[in-house]
C-alpha positions in Angstrom: -206.8 -90.0 31.6 -203.2 -91.3 31.2 -202.3 -95.0 31.7 -198.9 -96.2 32.8 -199.3 -99.3 30.7 -201.6 -100.6 27.9 -204.5 -102.8 28.8 -204.2 -106.2 27.0 -206.5 -109.2 26.9 -205.4 -112.8 26.8 -206.1 -114.6 23.6 -209.7 -116.0 23.6 -211.1 -113.7 26.3 -213.2 -111.8 23.9 -215.4 -113.0 21.1 -214.6 -109.8 19.2 -211.0 -111.1 18.8 -212.2 -114.1 16.7 -210.6 -112.8 13.5 -210.1 -116.1 11.6 -212.9 -115.3 9.2 -210.7 -112.8 7.5 -208.5 -115.5 6.0 -208.4 -116.7 2.4 -205.5 -119.1 3.2 -204.5 -121.0 6.3 -201.2 -122.4 7.6 -200.9 -126.1 8.3 -198.1 -128.1 9.7 -196.8 -130.7 7.2 -194.3 -133.5 6.9 -192.3 -133.2 3.8 -189.9 -135.9 2.4 -186.3 -135.0 3.2 -184.1 -135.4 0.0 -181.7 -137.6 1.9 -184.5 -140.1 2.7 -185.7 -139.9 -0.9 -182.2 -140.6 -2.3 -181.4 -143.6 -0.1 -181.8 -146.9 -2.0 -182.1 -148.8 1.3 -185.0 -146.6 2.3 -183.5 -145.4 5.5 -185.2 -142.7 7.5 -182.0 -140.7 7.5 -183.4 -137.6 9.1 -185.2 -139.6 11.7 -182.1 -141.4 13.0 -180.0 -138.2 12.7 -182.4 -136.4 15.0 -181.7 -139.0 17.7 -177.9 -138.8 17.1 -177.9 -135.0 17.3 -179.6 -135.3 20.7 -176.8 -137.6 21.8 -179.1 -140.7 22.1 -176.9 -142.9 20.0 -178.6 -146.2 20.8 -182.0 -144.8 19.8 -180.4 -143.5 16.6 -178.9 -147.0 15.9 -182.2 -148.7 16.5 -184.1 -146.2 14.2 -181.4 -146.7 11.5 -181.5 -150.5 11.7 -185.2 -150.7 11.2 -184.3 -150.4 7.5 -180.6 -151.4 7.3 -179.1 -154.1 9.5 -175.5 -153.4 8.5 -174.7 -149.8 9.4 -171.0 -150.4 10.2 -170.6 -152.0 6.8 -172.7 -149.4 5.0 -170.8 -146.6 6.8 -167.7 -147.9 4.9 -168.9 -149.1 1.5 -172.0 -147.1 0.7 -171.5 -144.4 -2.0 -173.9 -142.2 0.0 -176.3 -140.8 -2.6 -178.1 -139.3 0.4 -175.3 -136.8 0.6 -175.5 -136.0 -3.1 -179.1 -135.0 -2.5 -178.6 -133.1 0.8 -179.9 -129.5 0.8 -177.1 -128.4 3.1 -174.7 -128.8 0.1 -176.2 -125.6 -1.3 -175.2 -123.7 1.9 -171.7 -125.0 2.6 -171.4 -128.8 2.1 -173.6 -131.9 2.6 -174.1 -133.4 6.0 -171.6 -136.3 6.6 -174.5 -138.8 6.9 -172.3 -141.8 6.0 -169.7 -141.0 8.6 -172.4 -140.7 11.3 -173.8 -144.0 10.2 -170.4 -145.7 10.5 -170.0 -144.1 14.0 -173.3 -145.6 15.1 -172.5 -149.0 13.6 -169.1 -149.1 15.3 -170.5 -148.0 18.6 -173.2 -150.7 18.5 -170.4 -153.4 17.9 -168.3 -152.0 20.8 -171.2 -151.9 23.2 -172.8 -155.2 22.1 -176.2 -153.8 21.2 -178.6 -156.6 19.9 -181.8 -156.6 17.9 -185.0 -157.1 19.8 -186.6 -160.4 18.7 -190.2 -160.5 17.6 -192.9 -161.1 20.1 -194.7 -163.7 18.0 -193.6 -166.4 15.5 -195.6 -167.1 12.3 -194.5 -170.7 11.8 -193.6 -169.9 8.2 -190.3 -170.9 6.7 -188.5 -168.9 4.0 -185.6 -170.0 1.9 -183.0 -167.2 1.1 -180.4 -168.1 -1.5 -177.2 -166.1 -1.0 -175.7 -164.5 2.1 -174.8 -161.2 0.4 -176.3 -157.9 1.3 -179.7 -158.6 -0.3 -180.0 -162.0 1.3 -178.9 -160.8 4.7 -181.2 -157.8 4.6 -184.2 -160.0 3.6 -183.5 -162.6 6.2 -183.2 -159.9 8.9 -186.5 -158.3 8.0 -188.3 -161.7 7.7 -187.0 -162.6 11.2 -188.3 -159.4 12.6 -191.7 -160.2 11.1 -191.7 -163.5 13.0 -190.8 -165.8 10.1 -188.0 -168.4 10.1 -185.5 -167.6 7.3 -182.7 -169.9 6.4 -179.9 -168.7 4.1 -178.2 -171.2 1.8 -174.8 -169.8 1.0 -172.6 -171.4 -1.7 -169.4 -170.1 -0.1 -167.6 -170.8 3.1 -168.4 -167.4 4.8 -171.1 -164.7 4.7 -171.1 -161.4 2.9 -171.1 -162.3 -0.8 -169.3 -159.7 -2.8 -168.9 -157.6 0.3 -166.3 -160.2 1.4 -165.1 -161.5 -1.9 -165.2 -158.3 -3.9 -164.4 -155.4 -1.5 -160.8 -155.3 -0.2 -160.0 -155.3 3.5 -158.6 -151.8 3.4 -162.1 -150.6 2.7 -164.1 -153.2 4.7 -162.3 -154.9 7.6 -163.6 -158.5 8.0 -164.1 -158.3 11.7 -166.7 -155.5 11.2 -168.6 -157.6 8.6 -168.4 -160.7 10.8 -169.7 -158.8 13.9 -172.8 -157.5 12.1 -173.6 -160.9 10.6 -173.2 -162.5 14.1 -175.9 -160.1 15.4 -178.2 -161.4 12.7 -177.5 -165.0 13.8 -178.4 -164.0 17.3 -181.7 -162.7 16.1 -182.5 -166.2 14.6 -181.2 -165.9 11.0 -179.9 -169.4 10.1 -177.0 -169.6 7.6 -175.9 -172.8 6.0 -172.5 -172.5 4.3 -171.1 -174.5 1.4 -174.7 -175.2 0.5 -175.0 -174.2 -3.1 -178.6 -174.5 -4.4 -178.5 -176.5 -7.6 -182.2 -177.4 -7.9 -184.4 -174.7 -6.5 -187.7 -176.7 -6.4 -186.0 -179.7 -4.8 -184.5 -177.4 -2.1 -187.8 -175.8 -1.4 -189.6 -179.1 -1.2 -187.0 -180.8 1.0 -186.8 -177.9 3.4 -190.6 -177.4 3.6 -190.3 -173.7 2.7 -193.3 -171.5 2.2 -191.5 -169.0 -0.1 -188.1 -168.2 -1.4 -186.0 -165.2 -2.1 -183.2 -165.4 -4.6 -180.2 -163.2 -3.9 -177.3 -164.7 -5.8 -174.5 -162.1 -6.4 -172.7 -161.4 -9.6 -169.6 -163.5 -9.1 -168.8 -164.5 -12.7 -166.4 -162.2 -14.4 -167.2 -161.0 -17.9 -164.6 -161.8 -20.5 -163.5 -160.0 -23.6 -161.7 -161.5 -26.6 -158.1 -160.3 -26.4 -155.4 -162.1 -28.4 -152.9 -163.5 -25.9 -149.8 -165.6 -26.2 -149.6 -169.0 -24.4 -147.3 -167.6 -21.7 -149.4 -164.5 -21.1 -150.6 -164.1 -17.5 -154.2 -163.0 -17.8 -156.6 -163.1 -14.8 -160.0 -161.7 -14.0 -160.7 -159.2 -11.2 -163.1 -161.4 -9.3 -160.6 -164.2 -9.2 -157.9 -161.8 -7.8 -160.1 -160.3 -5.1 -161.6 -163.6 -4.1 -158.1 -165.2 -3.7 -157.2 -162.4 -1.2 -159.5 -164.2 1.2 -157.3 -167.3 1.2 -153.9 -168.1 2.5 -152.3 -168.1 -1.0 -152.2 -164.6 -2.3 -152.3 -164.0 -6.1 -148.9 -163.7 -7.8 -149.2 -160.6 -10.0 -145.6 -159.6 -10.4 -143.9 -156.2 -10.3 -145.8 -154.6 -13.2 -149.6 -155.1 -13.2 -152.0 -153.8 -15.8 -155.7 -153.6 -15.0 -158.2 -153.3 -17.9 -161.5 -151.5 -17.0 -162.8 -148.3 -15.5 -165.1 -149.3 -12.6 -164.5 -149.4 -8.8 -163.4 -153.0 -9.1 -160.6 -152.0 -11.4 -159.4 -149.5 -8.8 -159.7 -152.1 -6.1 -157.5 -154.5 -8.0 -154.9 -151.9 -8.8 -154.7 -150.7 -5.2 -154.5 -154.3 -4.1 -151.6 -155.0 -6.5 -149.7 -152.1 -5.0 -150.2 -153.5 -1.5 -148.9 -156.9 -2.7 -145.7 -155.3 -3.8 -146.2 -154.3 -7.4 -143.9 -151.4 -8.4 -146.3 -150.3 -11.1 -150.1 -150.7 -11.2 -151.6 -149.2 -14.4 -155.3 -148.9 -15.3 -156.0 -149.0 -19.0 -159.4 -147.4 -19.8 -160.8 -146.7 -23.2 -162.6 -143.5 -22.2 -161.8 -140.3 -20.3 -161.9 -139.6 -16.5 -165.2 -137.8 -16.9 -166.8 -141.0 -18.3 -165.2 -143.3 -15.8 -167.9 -145.2 -13.9 -165.7 -145.5 -10.8 -166.4 -143.0 -8.0 -164.2 -139.9 -8.0 -163.1 -140.2 -4.4 -161.9 -143.7 -4.9 -160.0 -142.7 -8.0 -158.3 -139.9 -5.9 -157.3 -142.4 -3.2 -155.9 -144.7 -5.9 -153.8 -141.9 -7.5 -152.5 -140.9 -4.0 -151.3 -144.5 -3.6 -149.4 -144.4 -6.9 -151.8 -146.1 -9.3 -151.3 -144.8 -12.8 -154.0 -144.2 -15.4 -153.8 -144.8 -19.2 -156.8 -142.9 -20.5 -158.3 -143.4 -24.0 -156.5 -146.7 -24.5 -157.6 -150.2 -25.3 -155.6 -153.5 -25.1 -155.1 -155.1 -28.5 -152.7 -158.0 -27.6 -151.1 -159.6 -24.5 -147.8 -161.4 -24.6 -145.5 -162.8 -21.9 -144.1 -159.7 -20.2 -145.8 -157.0 -22.3 -149.1 -155.8 -23.8 -149.9 -153.7 -26.8 -152.4 -150.9 -26.4 -154.1 -148.8 -29.1 -154.7 -145.1 -28.5 -158.2 -143.9 -28.9 -159.8 -140.5 -29.6 -163.2 -139.1 -28.9 -165.5 -138.5 -31.9 -167.9 -135.5 -32.1 -170.4 -137.5 -30.1 -167.9 -138.3 -27.3 -167.4 -141.9 -28.2 -163.9 -143.4 -28.3 -162.6 -144.4 -31.7 -159.4 -146.2 -32.7 -156.5 -144.1 -34.0 -154.2 -146.8 -35.4 -151.5 -145.7 -33.0 -150.0 -148.4 -30.9 -147.8 -148.6 -27.8 -146.1 -151.4 -25.9 -146.2 -151.5 -22.1 -144.3 -153.9 -19.9 -146.6 -156.1 -17.8 -146.1 -159.2 -15.7 -149.8 -159.8 -15.5 -153.1 -158.4 -16.9 -156.2 -158.3 -14.9 -159.6 -157.9 -16.6 -162.1 -155.8 -14.7 -165.0 -155.7 -17.2 -167.9 -156.4 -15.0 -169.7 -159.5 -13.6 -172.6 -161.8 -14.4 -174.9 -163.9 -12.2 -174.9 -167.7 -12.2 -178.5 -168.5 -13.0 -178.1 -172.3 -13.3 -180.2 -172.8 -10.1 -183.2 -171.6 -12.1 -183.1 -174.4 -14.7 -186.4 -176.2 -14.8 -188.3 -173.5 -12.9 -191.4 -172.6 -15.0 -192.8 -169.1 -15.3 -189.5 -167.2 -14.9 -188.5 -164.6 -17.4 -184.8 -163.9 -17.8 -183.6 -160.9 -19.9 -180.0 -159.7 -20.3 -178.8 -162.2 -17.7 -181.2 -161.0 -15.0 -184.5 -162.3 -13.6 -187.4 -160.1 -14.3 -189.5 -159.3 -11.2 -192.7 -157.3 -10.6 -193.2 -154.3 -8.3 -193.7 -156.8 -5.5 -190.2 -158.3 -6.2 -191.9 -161.7 -7.2 -190.7 -163.5 -10.3 -193.1 -165.2 -12.7 -193.0 -168.3 -10.4 -195.5 -168.1 -7.5 -193.9 -167.6 -4.2 -190.4 -167.1 -5.6 -188.9 -163.6 -5.2 -185.6 -162.2 -6.4 -183.4 -159.1 -5.8 -179.9 -157.7 -5.6 -177.6 -158.5 -8.5 -180.1 -161.0 -9.9 -182.7 -158.3 -10.6 -182.5 -155.3 -13.0 -181.0 -152.5 -10.9 -177.8 -150.6 -10.1 -175.4 -153.1 -8.5 -174.4 -151.6 -5.2 -174.6 -152.8 -1.6 -177.1 -150.1 -0.7 -179.5 -151.1 -3.5 -179.2 -154.7 -2.5 -180.1 -153.9 1.2 -183.1 -152.0 -0.1 -184.1 -155.0 -2.3 -183.9 -157.3 0.6 -186.2 -155.2 2.7 -188.7 -154.6 -0.1 -188.8 -158.3 -0.8 -189.3 -159.3 2.8 -192.3 -157.0 3.2 -193.8 -158.4 0.1 -193.0 -162.0 1.1 -194.7 -161.3 4.5 -197.8 -160.1 2.8 -197.7 -163.1 0.4 -197.5 -165.5 3.4 -200.5 -163.8 5.0 -202.5 -163.9 1.7 -202.4 -160.1 1.4 -200.8 -157.5 -0.8 -198.2 -155.1 0.6 -199.0 -151.4 0.1 -196.2 -149.0 0.7 -197.1 -145.8 2.6 -198.0 -142.7 0.6 -195.2 -140.6 -0.6 -194.8 -137.1 0.9 -194.0 -134.0 -1.1 -190.2 -133.4 -1.4 -188.6 -130.9 0.9 -186.7 -129.1 -1.8 -184.1 -126.4 -1.1 -186.6 -123.6 -2.2 -188.8 -124.7 0.7 -186.2 -123.7 3.3 -185.5 -120.3 4.9 -181.7 -120.6 5.0 -181.2 -117.3 6.7 -181.6 -119.1 10.0 -178.8 -121.6 9.4 -175.2 -120.6 10.0 -172.3 -122.0 8.1 -170.8 -125.1 9.6 -168.1 -126.8 7.5 -168.3 -130.6 7.0 -166.0 -132.8 9.1 -163.4 -134.5 7.0 -162.8 -138.2 7.9 -159.2 -138.9 8.7 -157.2 -141.3 6.5 -154.3 -143.6 7.0 -151.0 -142.1 6.0 -149.7 -143.0 2.5 -146.7 -145.0 3.6 -148.9 -147.5 5.5 -151.5 -147.6 2.8 -149.0 -148.8 0.2 -147.7 -151.7 2.2 -150.5 -152.9 4.4 -154.2 -153.7 4.2 -155.1 -151.6 7.2 -158.3 -149.6 6.8 -157.7 -146.4 4.8 -160.6 -144.2 5.8 -161.0 -143.8 9.5 -164.1 -143.1 11.6 -165.2 -140.0 13.5 -164.9 -139.7 17.3 -168.0 -138.8 19.3 -167.5 -135.1 19.4 -167.1 -134.9 15.6 -170.0 -137.3 15.0 -172.3 -135.2 17.3 -171.2 -132.0 15.4 -171.9 -133.6 12.1 -175.3 -134.9 13.1 -176.2 -131.4 14.3 -175.5 -130.0 10.8 -178.7 -131.5 9.6 -181.3 -128.9 8.5 -184.3 -131.1 9.3 -185.7 -130.4 5.9 -189.5 -130.5 5.7 -190.1 -131.5 9.3 -190.5 -129.3 12.4 -187.7 -129.4 14.9 -189.5 -127.0 17.4 -187.3 -124.0 16.9 -190.2 -121.7 18.1 -190.0 -119.4 15.1 -193.6 -119.7 14.2 -194.6 -119.2 17.8 -192.4 -116.1 18.1 -193.3 -114.3 14.8 -197.1 -114.8 14.9 -198.7 -111.4 15.3 -202.0 -112.9 16.5 -200.7 -115.3 19.2 -202.4 -118.0 17.1 -199.7 -120.6 17.5 -200.1 -123.0 20.4 -197.1 -124.9 21.9 -198.1 -128.5 22.7 -195.0 -129.3 24.8 -191.5 -130.8 24.2 -191.6 -133.3 21.4 -195.2 -132.6 20.5 -194.9 -129.6 18.2 -197.4 -126.9 17.7 -200.9 -126.3 16.4 -202.8 -123.3 15.1 -205.8 -121.6 16.7 -207.7 -120.7 13.6 -210.1 -118.5 15.5 -207.4 -115.9 15.6 -205.1 -116.7 12.7 -205.5 -114.2 9.9 -203.6 -116.2 7.3 -200.8 -113.7 7.0 -198.2 -116.4 6.2 -195.5 -115.0 8.4 -195.1 -118.4 10.1 -194.6 -120.2 6.8 -192.1 -117.7 5.4 -190.1 -117.7 8.7 -190.1 -121.5 9.2 -186.5 -122.5 8.6 -187.2 -126.1 7.5 -190.3 -125.7 5.4 -192.7 -127.5 7.7 -195.6 -125.1 7.3 -197.7 -124.9 4.1 -200.3 -122.2 3.2 -203.4 -123.8 1.8 -206.5 -122.2 0.4 -209.6 -121.9 2.6 -212.6 -123.9 1.6 -215.4 -121.6 0.9 
């Protein structure tokens, strides 16, 4: 007898179709750690807030972002975005512009006046925070959210620390910094200015504080012995950049030499050009490949006319000139003197050789261990003194704004546990969603959006912001370039390719689950999952 169509049964209508017992492995939905999240020193859930941004829910994205970082508009300008260096998308075309989307969200929050939600309950505990730089602001923010009462003692006249006094305005406009700090004040973070802490124990006792977080920045310039004549004009980089915040700008002259190879050296040279210097030359003892400054900042400096003197070291400074010695690399790649000298004209020499932290406030505090000019802390960020925590430039770490933000958050969570008589336990770490976990066939090429920059003519004569932000359409496009590495984004591939109809859709935003009565463990779902959110695990026998 012929049939016009095949007779089919719905899944589950016959016990004979229960074929799950054939399996030796089963698929499970997993959450893997995205490499961007893993690489972020501030501990941002990058993929989480990007998912809101790509859906166009920008306020939700901002709120998800600021759970870990209260200064997105600042970080969107000054962070060196290690998240993008780890991004899996870079192996397809180019990394997602995470930093540019972060800046977009931060700027939108300022424009729309978004505010943080205050905590429902107050703990009655008071915490002293020393320093209103990124680590101190981050810690105070997190402590306020947890219901505590943080008070920041800042030695200077304004907040921001080295963000204000070490990063030029063409990279970080001060109105942006001020707007994000103002939002913290609205939350309840109290900042006392011109309030340098000279005696830590006395300040804690007088204020009735239950704990303290030390976040003093590295404001003291390192010096090097360089023979100099009496009339030689030698300054340090911190002094130059700090003086840019006052009314009297530094007098550097027409020919400025900067000695050093870090980002601060580039900042000073670019600042000198904007102050009218005809020549700004960076003298660095090694090669470009060994320069600690970030390559994109070096490129911007070269565009603006900053000149580089590689493999050179300053031997002597006189009024109006310097003597440099040429270096050469040995077979191990270290610079060695050659005995060849050259004279350069210079109205001023700026030393950019790094910074140290003023630790004088720790005098008389028992139990502290100081090594190489830094306070030693445990995994809980607490020093050897009970209830005194430290982070940022004071603690052994890479000195960046992003690291400092992360230190502040980590310290706040440990301080909160300390105040409650508990021990903070971080959540377990997921397996990394590495590139080999992805099925990149499903992702089309989508070139990264390049952020616009100020034209060269205006960059050389003004302190207007050089790197511009994305508009909404570009930010939305950039957010949608995210591959959602390691976490299901409900593409329906597993549902569509399963030959046994063993994948069950749970509804929008709820994901899927497997019906193991019918799953044969063939692994098609795992191999065709674009983002690596399905793992095949051995059956327990």
